[in-house]
C-alpha positions, 0 to 999 in steps of 0.5 A: 500500500502506498501512503502519504507520510511525514514525521514531526518529532521534538528536536533531539540533542545530538544534531548533525553538523549540517543545518536542520529544518525546524519549526520554532514557536513563540508567543507570536511570529514576530518574536520567533522571527527576531530570536531566529535572526539574532541567532543567525538562522535562515528563515524559510517560512512565516507561519503566523497561524501558529505563531511560528517560523520555519528555519534552517539552523546549525547545531550552535544556532539551534542551541542558542534558540532552544535556550531563549525564554521567549521560545515555547517549542521547537519541532523538527520539520520532517517529510510529508508525502502523498500517495493513492492508487487506482481503473474504471468506468467514468460513470460515478455512482457515488453522489446517489449513494450518499443522497447528493443526487437528490439535492442536485434535483432540488437545485442544491449543487454547492452554488455560492460555497467555496471549498479549499483543498490543500494538496498537490495543486491544480491542473486546468486540463484535468479540471477545466470547468472548475470555478477556481477563485485562487491558486496558491503555491505554499511551497514557493509562497506565490499566487499562481494563474488559473491556467498554471498546471501546478499539479503534475502529481495527480492526487490533488486533481483527483480529490478536487474532481470528486468534490467539484466535477461538473462534466456530466454529458461530456462526450457521452460520458462524464459525471458530476461531483458531490458539489458540482457548482461550488467554487475552489481555492486550490493550495499546492503544499506538496511538490510533484514528487508527492513528498513535502514538509510540515512547514509548507502544509502549515503555510497553506493552512495560514493562507486559507485562514487569512483569505477566508473572508476574501474568497468565502471559504466555508469548507477545507479538505485535508486528504493527508495524514500522519501517524501521531507522535504527541497529544493532538494539541502539541502537534503544530499541524494540528494547531493550525487545523484547530485555528481553521476550525476556530475561524468557522471553517468546516475542516474535513480530514481523512482518517488515514489508510493505516487500518484496520487496527485500533488506534490508527487514526492519523494527524490531523484526523485525530483533532477532536473538532474536525470531521474525520472520515473513514472509507467504505466500499462495495464489491463493484456492484453499486446498485446492490448495497448488501455487499458494501463494507468498511474497507480494511485499510480505513484507520480506526479509533479511538484516538490516544486521548479517547475520542471516537473516530472516525465520525462518519464513513463515505465511499472510498473504494475504486473511486473514478475521478479526473486526472490529466494523462501526464500526471505522475500517477497516470504515467506510472500506472496507466492500467488505472487511467481511462480514456485519457481523462479519468483515474481510479484509486481508493483511500480515505483521501477519496472518502474525505472529498465526498464529505467535503462536497457534502458539507458544501451542499449543506452550507448552500441549503443553510448558509447560517450553519456553524462548523459544529452544526455541520458536523452534528447534522452529518453524524445525526443523519448517517446510517450505520452498517447493520447485520441481518439480525439488526445488530451493529455490524462494525464498531463505532471505532470503525464506522463512527455514526455510519455512512453519510446521508447528505440529503437527510443532513441538509434537511435536518433541523437539529443543532447544538450537538457537535463537539459537546464539552470541547472548547477550541479557544481554550485548546489553542490558548493552552488553558485546557485540553480535552479527552474523550470517553473511550477507554481500554481494558487490560485485555485490550477491549475498548469501551465507551464510558457511560454507554453499554453495548459498544465494546470492541476487541480491535479485530477486523472481520471480513464479510460479504457486506452489510446493509446501511438502512434508512432510519436506523436510530442508535440505541443510546443516541447518535452523539457520543458522550461529550469530552472532558478536561484531559487529566494529567498523568492519564495512562492507558492500561498497557501503555501506548508507545508513539510510533517512530517513522515518517508521517504520511498524508493518507495516500491511496490504495490500488482498487484491488488492494483493499 
């Protein structure tokens, strides 16, 4: 399986002689700039969204900066990479599977809603019909023209096409994305190789938040992930993501392709505020829901802090969308490229794109919705997979509330049920951090404090498919118990070791590889 990976770890003492790429955080960006410059370091990025700068420092300079009282944290800026794999028919059944086609028939198409996508860039040949408002390169800190082909990798084009494609009837084929009349802000934070840095991604997040009002950005898609190596609030990428949520942007993150084991949700999907999306699929029979299933690659919760993730699942298996024939993925894997325009691959990246499109539809239907209410209604309206006897087929740690039903979500009236007990302002200010209600017994079983019937031993059982029925009501309610203030010194029964290695944005899976 190919995945997107990058690592962020606290800087260790034994630095090599060469300069190191680091992220320096202080009480504000100006202070970080001043301290690094006084030490003689070279500034590469101003990351105002998290009061930081990215810089290259020698070991002597690093030691000088580390001992300055104005500096709160120093992180190593490690690699981030992208990946996904795929072939198929350009007819796309997935708007119908999640109820988006019914909203299209009612004139709800995402019109007037802007979706930002941070990925490998934009390619006008692949997505020439998109309503592109802004095209920004976070790697070079440059605004690009609409006609600039910044995505020579293909992952970003594929994700954008799932959200916004509007080519139904094109040369006798084509398809509509989930929100075919939404507008796009494309941010390139990964180079054409697919391997980038935390600093570039954070600068992309900074751009989105800074330009939220100018372009009317309501939704942000993050189809990448990384294995967590700290609490969610200590990761600078997560801090930038929380700042976007604080600004009122609906942030949709993929769960990661690290499944099916428990506690494999990636960064930034482990942020409790955001909508984290797992992947479901069918057996190449979209008309028959009885063989649908949660994919084995889809990461499962809970998070280290005890939050139930993912919140929902969406189609993420053998998804066909647009990609230019010259893109790196299309050239390397022509067997998955169709008709010179379409590419098929699987992953939670694709599932997240489905939910970003769904959020755009909901916000056109009701522009007054807050980010918390979009999350609330998506969870409330989702349909969990059930077995023949009516029991839940997958743990809530695998499917969350279930498969999204955006038609129900857009017509719902419920409010006030998203992110109960959490406070993003306190999280970002450092005045309070939060934990969820999931716990683990000594025998490895996971359970939810205060709710019976949701124990899970962490296993994944392959099956021939389960139903995702309409109208299913969770026995104890669809909204999981609210968060609580994180206690100092909390330890899982057997301990938990943060994995070493690189962080991967979710990546993608070959159609036959799940």
